[in-house]
Every structure is written in C-alpha cells, then in structure tokens.
SENUDO-974326 format. One record per residue: x, y, z of N, C-alpha, C in turn; residue in one letter; residue number from 1. Coordinates in steps of 0.02 Angstrom, whole numbers, plus 50000, padded with zeros to 5 digits. Layout:
REM residues N
<n_c1->X n_c2->Y n_c3->Z ca_c1->X ca_c2->Y ca_c3->Z c_c1->X c_c2->Y c_c3->Z res->a n->NUM>
...
REM end
This chain:
REM residues 116
<n_c1->55331 n_c2->55823 n_c3->56973 ca_c1->55376 ca_c2->55798 ca_c3->57024 c_c1->55340 c_c2->55788 c_c3->57091 res->n n->1>
<n_c1->55295 n_c2->55834 n_c3->57106 ca_c1->55259 ca_c2->55829 ca_c3->57169 c_c1->55219 c_c2->55763 c_c3->57172 res->k n->2>
<n_c1->55186 n_c2->55745 n_c3->57116 ca_c1->55148 ca_c2->55683 ca_c3->57113 c_c1->55192 c_c2->55623 c_c3->57125 res->e n->3>
<n_c1->55250 n_c2->55623 n_c3->57095 ca_c1->55297 ca_c2->55567 ca_c3->57102 c_c1->55322 c_c2->55560 c_c3->57173 res->l n->4>
<n_c1->55339 n_c2->55616 n_c3->57205 ca_c1->55366 ca_c2->55612 ca_c3->57273 c_c1->55312 c_c2->55597 c_c3->57325 res->t n->5>
<n_c1->55250 n_c2->55613 n_c3->57310 ca_c1->55197 ca_c2->55600 ca_c3->57359 c_c1->55160 c_c2->55534 c_c3->57346 res->s n->6>
<n_c1->55175 n_c2->55501 n_c3->57292 ca_c1->55141 ca_c2->55438 ca_c3->57278 c_c1->55174 c_c2->55380 c_c3->57315 res->s n->7>
<n_c1->55136 n_c2->55328 n_c3->57324 ca_c1->55160 ca_c2->55270 ca_c3->57360 c_c1->55201 c_c2->55226 c_c3->57313 res->r n->8>
<n_c1->55258 n_c2->55204 n_c3->57337 ca_c1->55302 ca_c2->55161 ca_c3->57297 c_c1->55302 c_c2->55092 c_c3->57328 res->i n->9>
<n_c1->55293 n_c2->55041 n_c3->57286 ca_c1->55292 ca_c2->54972 ca_c3->57311 c_c1->55358 c_c2->54939 c_c3->57294 res->r n->10>
<n_c1->55392 n_c2->54916 n_c3->57345 ca_c1->55455 ca_c2->54881 ca_c3->57337 c_c1->55441 c_c2->54806 c_c3->57342 res->n n->11>
<n_c1->55440 n_c2->54772 n_c3->57285 ca_c1->55422 ca_c2->54701 ca_c3->57284 c_c1->55474 c_c2->54657 c_c3->57319 res->y n->12>
<n_c1->55534 n_c2->54681 n_c3->57327 ca_c1->55585 ca_c2->54642 ca_c3->57362 c_c1->55570 c_c2->54635 c_c3->57437 res->k n->13>
<n_c1->55531 n_c2->54681 n_c3->57464 ca_c1->55516 ca_c2->54679 ca_c3->57535 c_c1->55453 c_c2->54638 c_c3->57550 res->t n->14>
<n_c1->55418 n_c2->54616 n_c3->57497 ca_c1->55357 ca_c2->54576 ca_c3->57508 c_c1->55376 c_c2->54508 c_c3->57536 res->m n->15>
<n_c1->55334 n_c2->54482 n_c3->57579 ca_c1->55344 ca_c2->54414 ca_c3->57603 c_c1->55303 c_c2->54365 c_c3->57563 res->e n->16>
<n_c1->55248 n_c2->54388 n_c3->57535 ca_c1->55205 ca_c2->54345 ca_c3->57495 c_c1->55165 c_c2->54388 c_c3->57446 res->k n->17>
<n_c1->55139 n_c2->54356 n_c3->57394 ca_c1->55099 ca_c2->54390 ca_c3->57343 c_c1->55027 c_c2->54365 c_c3->57346 res->r n->18>
<n_c1->54981 n_c2->54411 n_c3->57343 ca_c1->54910 ca_c2->54394 ca_c3->57340 c_c1->54890 c_c2->54389 c_c3->57266 res->r n->19>
<n_c1->54852 n_c2->54339 n_c3->57249 ca_c1->54830 ca_c2->54330 ca_c3->57180 c_c1->54759 c_c2->54303 c_c3->57180 res->d n->20>
<n_c1->54727 n_c2->54308 n_c3->57122 ca_c1->54659 ca_c2->54282 ca_c3->57115 c_c1->54652 c_c2->54254 c_c3->57044 res->s n->21>
<n_c1->54599 n_c2->54214 n_c3->57036 ca_c1->54583 ca_c2->54187 ca_c3->56970 c_c1->54508 c_c2->54179 c_c3->56965 res->f n->22>
<n_c1->54485 n_c2->54177 n_c3->56903 ca_c1->54414 ca_c2->54164 ca_c3->56891 c_c1->54409 c_c2->54103 c_c3->56845 res->k n->23>
<n_c1->54360 n_c2->54061 n_c3->56860 ca_c1->54348 ca_c2->54001 ca_c3->56820 c_c1->54274 c_c2->53997 c_c3->56805 res->i n->24>
<n_c1->54258 n_c2->53982 n_c3->56743 ca_c1->54189 ca_c2->53974 ca_c3->56723 c_c1->54174 c_c2->53902 c_c3->56703 res->g n->25>
<n_c1->54119 n_c2->53876 n_c3->56728 ca_c1->54098 ca_c2->53808 ca_c3->56711 c_c1->54031 c_c2->53812 c_c3->56674 res->v n->26>
<n_c1->54016 n_c2->53758 n_c3->56640 ca_c1->53955 ca_c2->53757 ca_c3->56598 c_c1->53892 c_c2->53758 c_c3->56639 res->v n->27>
<n_c1->53840 n_c2->53786 n_c3->56611 ca_c1->53775 ca_c2->53789 ca_c3->56644 c_c1->53744 c_c2->53720 c_c3->56655 res->y n->28>
<n_c1->53763 n_c2->53671 n_c3->56616 ca_c1->53734 ca_c2->53605 ca_c3->56620 c_c1->53758 c_c2->53564 c_c3->56680 res->e n->29>
<n_c1->53803 n_c2->53592 n_c3->56720 ca_c1->53831 ca_c2->53556 ca_c3->56777 c_c1->53776 c_c2->53540 c_c3->56829 res->i n->30>
<n_c1->53782 n_c2->53483 n_c3->56860 ca_c1->53736 ca_c2->53465 ca_c3->56915 c_c1->53753 c_c2->53503 c_c3->56978 res->k n->31>
<n_c1->53703 n_c2->53517 n_c3->57018 ca_c1->53713 ca_c2->53557 ca_c3->57079 c_c1->53765 c_c2->53526 c_c3->57126 res->r n->32>
<n_c1->53765 n_c2->53460 n_c3->57133 ca_c1->53812 ca_c2->53427 ca_c3->57178 c_c1->53885 c_c2->53442 c_c3->57157 res->a n->33>
<n_c1->53898 n_c2->53441 n_c3->57092 ca_c1->53965 ca_c2->53456 ca_c3->57068 c_c1->53981 c_c2->53530 c_c3->57076 res->k n->34>
<n_c1->53931 n_c2->53572 n_c3->57064 ca_c1->53940 ca_c2->53644 ca_c3->57072 c_c1->53960 c_c2->53660 c_c3->57144 res->l n->35>
<n_c1->53927 n_c2->53629 n_c3->57192 ca_c1->53941 ca_c2->53641 ca_c3->57263 c_c1->54010 c_c2->53614 c_c3->57283 res->e n->36>
<n_c1->54036 n_c2->53566 n_c3->57246 ca_c1->54100 ca_c2->53535 ca_c3->57262 c_c1->54160 c_c2->53576 c_c3->57240 res->k n->37>
<n_c1->54150 n_c2->53622 n_c3->57193 ca_c1->54206 ca_c2->53659 ca_c3->57164 c_c1->54247 c_c2->53698 c_c3->57216 res->i n->38>
<n_c1->54217 n_c2->53737 n_c3->57261 ca_c1->54258 ca_c2->53772 ca_c3->57311 c_c1->54301 c_c2->53725 c_c3->57353 res->p n->39>
<n_c1->54274 n_c2->53667 n_c3->57370 ca_c1->54312 ca_c2->53618 ca_c3->57409 c_c1->54371 c_c2->53590 c_c3->57368 res->e n->40>
<n_c1->54359 n_c2->53577 n_c3->57304 ca_c1->54413 ca_c2->53552 ca_c3->57260 c_c1->54469 c_c2->53603 c_c3->57257 res->i n->41>
<n_c1->54451 n_c2->53666 n_c3->57247 ca_c1->54501 ca_c2->53720 ca_c3->57242 c_c1->54540 c_c2->53727 c_c3->57308 res->i n->42>
<n_c1->54504 n_c2->53726 n_c3->57364 ca_c1->54537 ca_c2->53732 ca_c3->57429 c_c1->54587 c_c2->53676 c_c3->57440 res->k n->43>
<n_c1->54567 n_c2->53615 n_c3->57424 ca_c1->54611 ca_c2->53557 ca_c3->57433 c_c1->54673 c_c2->53563 c_c3->57389 res->n n->44>
<n_c1->54666 n_c2->53586 n_c3->57328 ca_c1->54723 ca_c2->53594 ca_c3->57284 c_c1->54772 c_c2->53645 c_c3->57313 res->i n->45>
<n_c1->54745 n_c2->53702 n_c3->57334 ca_c1->54789 ca_c2->53755 ca_c3->57362 c_c1->54822 c_c2->53731 c_c3->57427 res->i n->46>
<n_c1->54784 n_c2->53699 n_c3->57470 ca_c1->54811 ca_c2->53675 ca_c3->57534 c_c1->54866 c_c2->53623 c_c3->57524 res->d n->47>
<n_c1->54865 n_c2->53588 n_c3->57468 ca_c1->54916 ca_c2->53535 ca_c3->57456 c_c1->54977 c_c2->53560 c_c3->57419 res->n n->48>
<n_c1->54982 n_c2->53625 n_c3->57408 ca_c1->55041 ca_c2->53653 ca_c3->57376 c_c1->55078 c_c2->53696 c_c3->57427 res->q n->49>
<n_c1->55141 n_c2->53678 n_c3->57439 ca_c1->55180 ca_c2->53711 ca_c3->57491 c_c1->55187 c_c2->53786 c_c3->57483 res->d n->50>
<n_c1->55191 n_c2->53809 n_c3->57421 ca_c1->55202 ca_c2->53880 ca_c3->57408 c_c1->55138 c_c2->53923 c_c3->57414 res->q n->51>
<n_c1->55080 n_c2->53890 n_c3->57422 ca_c1->55017 ca_c2->53927 ca_c3->57421 c_c1->54982 c_c2->53928 c_c3->57488 res->l n->52>
<n_c1->54943 n_c2->53981 n_c3->57499 ca_c1->54902 ca_c2->53988 ca_c3->57559 c_c1->54832 c_c2->54008 c_c3->57537 res->e n->53>
<n_c1->54783 n_c2->53967 n_c3->57553 ca_c1->54714 ca_c2->53977 ca_c3->57534 c_c1->54683 c_c2->54037 c_c3->57570 res->y n->54>
<n_c1->54645 n_c2->54078 n_c3->57533 ca_c1->54606 ca_c2->54132 ca_c3->57564 c_c1->54532 c_c2->54116 c_c3->57556 res->i n->55>
<n_c1->54509 n_c2->54108 n_c3->57494 ca_c1->54438 ca_c2->54093 ca_c3->57483 c_c1->54425 c_c2->54071 c_c3->57411 res->r n->56>
<n_c1->54368 n_c2->54038 n_c3->57401 ca_c1->54343 ca_c2->54021 ca_c3->57335 c_c1->54267 c_c2->54018 c_c3->57339 res->c n->57>
<n_c1->54234 n_c2->54056 n_c3->57296 ca_c1->54161 ca_c2->54059 ca_c3->57298 c_c1->54131 c_c2->54060 c_c3->57228 res->h n->58>
<n_c1->54071 n_c2->54033 n_c3->57224 ca_c1->54029 ca_c2->54041 ca_c3->57165 c_c1->54007 c_c2->54113 c_c3->57165 res->f n->59>
<n_c1->54028 n_c2->54151 n_c3->57114 ca_c1->54017 ca_c2->54223 ca_c3->57116 c_c1->53961 c_c2->54249 c_c3->57074 res->g n->60>
<n_c1->53949 n_c2->54219 n_c3->57016 ca_c1->53898 ca_c2->54246 ca_c3->56973 c_c1->53879 c_c2->54197 c_c3->56918 res->e n->61>
<n_c1->53820 n_c2->54208 n_c3->56892 ca_c1->53800 ca_c2->54171 ca_c3->56832 c_c1->53808 c_c2->54218 c_c3->56774 res->d n->62>
<n_c1->53861 n_c2->54208 n_c3->56736 ca_c1->53878 ca_c2->54251 ca_c3->56680 c_c1->53838 c_c2->54233 c_c3->56618 res->g n->63>
<n_c1->53851 n_c2->54270 n_c3->56565 ca_c1->53817 ca_c2->54257 ca_c3->56501 c_c1->53834 c_c2->54189 c_c3->56473 res->d n->64>
<n_c1->53895 n_c2->54166 n_c3->56484 ca_c1->53918 ca_c2->54104 ca_c3->56454 c_c1->53936 c_c2->54050 c_c3->56504 res->l n->65>
<n_c1->53938 n_c2->54066 n_c3->56568 ca_c1->53962 ca_c2->54018 ca_c3->56617 c_c1->53939 c_c2->54035 c_c3->56687 res->s n->66>
<n_c1->53947 n_c2->53985 n_c3->56731 ca_c1->53939 ca_c2->53995 ca_c3->56804 c_c1->54009 c_c2->54008 c_c3->56830 res->l n->67>
<n_c1->54020 n_c2->54065 n_c3->56861 ca_c1->54087 ca_c2->54088 ca_c3->56875 c_c1->54106 c_c2->54084 c_c3->56949 res->n n->68>
<n_c1->54167 n_c2->54060 n_c3->56960 ca_c1->54197 ca_c2->54055 ca_c3->57026 c_c1->54257 c_c2->54101 c_c3->57029 res->f n->69>
<n_c1->54269 n_c2->54128 n_c3->57088 ca_c1->54330 ca_c2->54167 ca_c3->57099 c_c1->54368 c_c2->54136 c_c3->57157 res->e n->70>
<n_c1->54432 n_c2->54125 n_c3->57147 ca_c1->54476 ca_c2->54100 ca_c3->57199 c_c1->54529 c_c2->54152 c_c3->57216 res->g n->71>
<n_c1->54547 n_c2->54156 n_c3->57280 ca_c1->54598 ca_c2->54203 ca_c3->57303 c_c1->54646 c_c2->54166 c_c3->57348 res->v n->72>
<n_c1->54710 n_c2->54179 n_c3->57339 ca_c1->54762 ca_c2->54144 ca_c3->57377 c_c1->54825 c_c2->54186 c_c3->57381 res->y n->73>
<n_c1->54870 n_c2->54166 n_c3->57425 ca_c1->54936 ca_c2->54196 ca_c3->57429 c_c1->54988 c_c2->54147 c_c3->57401 res->y n->74>
<n_c1->55039 n_c2->54174 n_c3->57369 ca_c1->55099 ca_c2->54137 ca_c3->57354 c_c1->55150 c_c2->54159 c_c3->57406 res->v n->75>
<n_c1->55179 n_c2->54111 n_c3->57442 ca_c1->55222 ca_c2->54126 ca_c3->57499 c_c1->55293 c_c2->54144 c_c3->57477 res->k n->76>
<n_c1->55298 n_c2->54190 n_c3->57430 ca_c1->55363 ca_c2->54214 ca_c3->57406 c_c1->55353 c_c2->54280 c_c3->57369 res->s n->77>
<n_c1->55401 n_c2->54323 n_c3->57373 ca_c1->55399 ca_c2->54384 ca_c3->57335 c_c1->55426 c_c2->54373 c_c3->57264 res->y n->78>
<n_c1->55464 n_c2->54318 n_c3->57254 ca_c1->55497 ca_c2->54305 ca_c3->57191 c_c1->55447 c_c2->54294 c_c3->57135 res->d n->79>
<n_c1->55453 n_c2->54333 n_c3->57082 ca_c1->55405 ca_c2->54329 ca_c3->57027 c_c1->55406 c_c2->54262 c_c3->56992 res->y n->80>
<n_c1->55464 n_c2->54232 n_c3->56983 ca_c1->55468 ca_c2->54167 ca_c3->56951 c_c1->55434 c_c2->54113 c_c3->56993 res->d n->81>
<n_c1->55443 n_c2->54115 n_c3->57058 ca_c1->55410 ca_c2->54068 ca_c3->57103 c_c1->55334 c_c2->54078 c_c3->57098 res->v n->82>
<n_c1->55313 n_c2->54141 n_c3->57098 ca_c1->55242 ca_c2->54157 ca_c3->57092 c_c1->55213 c_c2->54129 c_c3->57027 res->y n->83>
<n_c1->55245 n_c2->54139 n_c3->56970 ca_c1->55219 ca_c2->54116 ca_c3->56906 c_c1->55217 c_c2->54039 c_c3->56903 res->r n->84>
<n_c1->55269 n_c2->54007 n_c3->56930 ca_c1->55271 ca_c2->53934 ca_c3->56931 c_c1->55215 c_c2->53906 c_c3->56976 res->q n->85>
<n_c1->55205 n_c2->53938 n_c3->57033 ca_c1->55153 ca_c2->53915 ca_c3->57079 c_c1->55084 c_c2->53924 c_c3->57048 res->a n->86>
<n_c1->55073 n_c2->53979 n_c3->57014 ca_c1->55008 ca_c2->53991 ca_c3->56981 c_c1->54997 c_c2->53939 c_c3->56926 res->k n->87>
<n_c1->55049 n_c2->53926 n_c3->56887 ca_c1->55042 ca_c2->53875 ca_c3->56835 c_c1->55025 c_c2->53807 c_c3->56864 res->q n->88>
<n_c1->55060 n_c2->53788 n_c3->56917 ca_c1->55046 ca_c2->53724 ca_c3->56950 c_c1->54975 c_c2->53721 c_c3->56975 res->s n->89>
<n_c1->54952 n_c2->53775 n_c3->57005 ca_c1->54883 ca_c2->53779 ca_c3->57030 c_c1->54833 c_c2->53768 c_c3->56974 res->l n->90>
<n_c1->54841 n_c2->53805 n_c3->56919 ca_c1->54793 ca_c2->53800 ca_c3->56864 c_c1->54794 c_c2->53731 c_c3->56831 res->l n->91>
<n_c1->54853 n_c2->53702 n_c3->56825 ca_c1->54858 ca_c2->53634 ca_c3->56797 c_c1->54824 c_c2->53583 c_c3->56842 res->l n->92>
<n_c1->54831 n_c2->53591 n_c3->56908 ca_c1->54798 ca_c2->53546 ca_c3->56955 c_c1->54722 c_c2->53554 c_c3->56952 res->e n->93>
<n_c1->54699 n_c2->53616 n_c3->56946 ca_c1->54627 ca_c2->53627 ca_c3->56939 c_c1->54602 c_c2->53592 c_c3->56876 res->i n->94>
<n_c1->54637 n_c2->53600 n_c3->56821 ca_c1->54618 ca_c2->53568 ca_c3->56758 c_c1->54614 c_c2->53492 c_c3->56767 res->f n->95>
<n_c1->54665 n_c2->53463 n_c3->56798 ca_c1->54667 ca_c2->53390 ca_c3->56808 c_c1->54610 c_c2->53367 c_c3->56853 res->a n->96>
<n_c1->54597 n_c2->53404 n_c3->56907 ca_c1->54543 ca_c2->53386 ca_c3->56953 c_c1->54475 c_c2->53391 c_c3->56921 res->s n->97>
<n_c1->54465 n_c2->53444 n_c3->56882 ca_c1->54400 ca_c2->53451 ca_c3->56847 c_c1->54391 c_c2->53395 c_c3->56796 res->f n->98>
<n_c1->54445 n_c2->53376 n_c3->56763 ca_c1->54441 ca_c2->53322 ca_c3->56715 c_c1->54422 c_c2->53257 c_c3->56750 res->e n->99>
<n_c1->54453 n_c2->53244 n_c3->56808 ca_c1->54438 ca_c2->53184 ca_c3->56848 c_c1->54366 c_c2->53183 c_c3->56873 res->k n->100>
<n_c1->54341 n_c2->53242 n_c3->56892 ca_c1->54272 ca_c2->53247 ca_c3->56919 c_c1->54220 c_c2->53257 c_c3->56864 res->e n->101>
<n_c1->54242 n_c2->53258 n_c3->56801 ca_c1->54198 ca_c2->53269 ca_c3->56744 c_c1->54161 c_c2->53336 c_c3->56750 res->d n->102>
<n_c1->54199 n_c2->53388 n_c3->56768 ca_c1->54174 ca_c2->53457 ca_c3->56771 c_c1->54201 c_c2->53493 c_c3->56709 res->i n->103>
<n_c1->54157 n_c2->53521 n_c3->56670 ca_c1->54177 ca_c2->53553 ca_c3->56607 c_c1->54185 c_c2->53628 c_c3->56614 res->s n->104>
<n_c1->54241 n_c2->53653 n_c3->56590 ca_c1->54251 ca_c2->53726 ca_c3->56585 c_c1->54205 c_c2->53753 c_c3->56531 res->f n->105>
<n_c1->54181 n_c2->53813 n_c3->56540 ca_c1->54139 ca_c2->53844 ca_c3->56490 c_c1->54182 c_c2->53879 c_c3->56438 res->a n->106>
<n_c1->54155 n_c2->53884 n_c3->56379 ca_c1->54186 ca_c2->53923 ca_c3->56326 c_c1->54130 c_c2->53951 c_c3->56283 res->y n->107>
<n_c1->54143 n_c2->54005 n_c3->56247 ca_c1->54089 ca_c2->54036 ca_c3->56208 c_c1->54058 c_c2->53988 c_c3->56158 res->p n->108>
<n_c1->53993 n_c2->53979 n_c3->56163 ca_c1->53955 ca_c2->53937 ca_c3->56117 c_c1->53889 c_c2->53970 c_c3->56100 res->t n->109>
<n_c1->53861 n_c2->53949 n_c3->56045 ca_c1->53794 ca_c2->53972 ca_c3->56027 c_c1->53754 c_c2->53911 c_c3->56007 res->q n->110>
<n_c1->53691 n_c2->53912 n_c3->56025 ca_c1->53646 ca_c2->53859 ca_c3->56005 c_c1->53595 c_c2->53889 c_c3->55956 res->e n->111>
<n_c1->53588 n_c2->53857 n_c3->55900 ca_c1->53541 ca_c2->53881 ca_c3->55849 c_c1->53482 c_c2->53833 c_c3->55847 res->i n->112>
<n_c1->53423 n_c2->53859 n_c3->55854 ca_c1->53362 ca_c2->53819 ca_c3->55852 c_c1->53327 c_c2->53833 c_c3->55786 res->v n->113>
<n_c1->53316 n_c2->53780 n_c3->55747 ca_c1->53281 ca_c2->53787 ca_c3->55683 c_c1->53210 c_c2->53761 c_c3->55691 res->l n->114>
<n_c1->53162 n_c2->53801 n_c3->55671 ca_c1->53092 ca_c2->53781 ca_c3->55675 c_c1->53062 c_c2->53781 c_c3->55606 res->r n->115>
<n_c1->53018 n_c2->53732 n_c3->55595 ca_c1->52984 ca_c2->53728 ca_c3->55530 c_c1->52918 c_c2->53764 c_c3->55533 res->k n->116>
REM end
C-alpha cells in the first residue's frame, strides 16, 4: 500500500498533448543527398498536419540492417483516438513521401556470395 500511495499517478485526461516518437530504417544503398533530405521530409510532413507539433528528427545510427532515423513529435490532444489517428496519418505520409522520393525502407535481407 505504501508503494501505491507514494507512486506518481498520471491522469491522461489532464494532458494537453502527447509526446511520441518513431524509428525508421532505410537501406544502406541510399545516396547521401537523399539520406540528408530525410529529416527535412519528416519535419515538413509533421508541420503540415494540424494535430502535430515537430520536436526533432535525426539520423541516429547505422544498424545491422538499416540506417536508422528517430523522429519525435507532440500530438496536440490527450485523446487516445486522436493520437492514434494522427500517428497513422503521419506514418502513411512518410510512406508516400519516401515512395515519391524513391527512398527505400530497409527490411531484413541476406546476401549470399558463391565462389568457385
């Protein structure tokens, strides 16, 4: 009981906005110019959605299977349904923009080299 009464309780109804983040991996074969353009693409998408507020987007690491970016933003509502819809819209716009810019998402692959 002592733990319960001394712990912090979060009341989501009192929130004015929700902070969220996402990670996106792109293929290693991407050209540097397109790689450098990704944070700008993400920022523009977030800035053009009324429910979202941009915080940051950066190239964060070169992973085993992809070059990884992390984006962080606010959804300007405490409502969970608004939050989920806004996140879905954001991700769909990222997908459409990457398709338009010919930027490929990474997925697990293996290359087998056969030598004689």
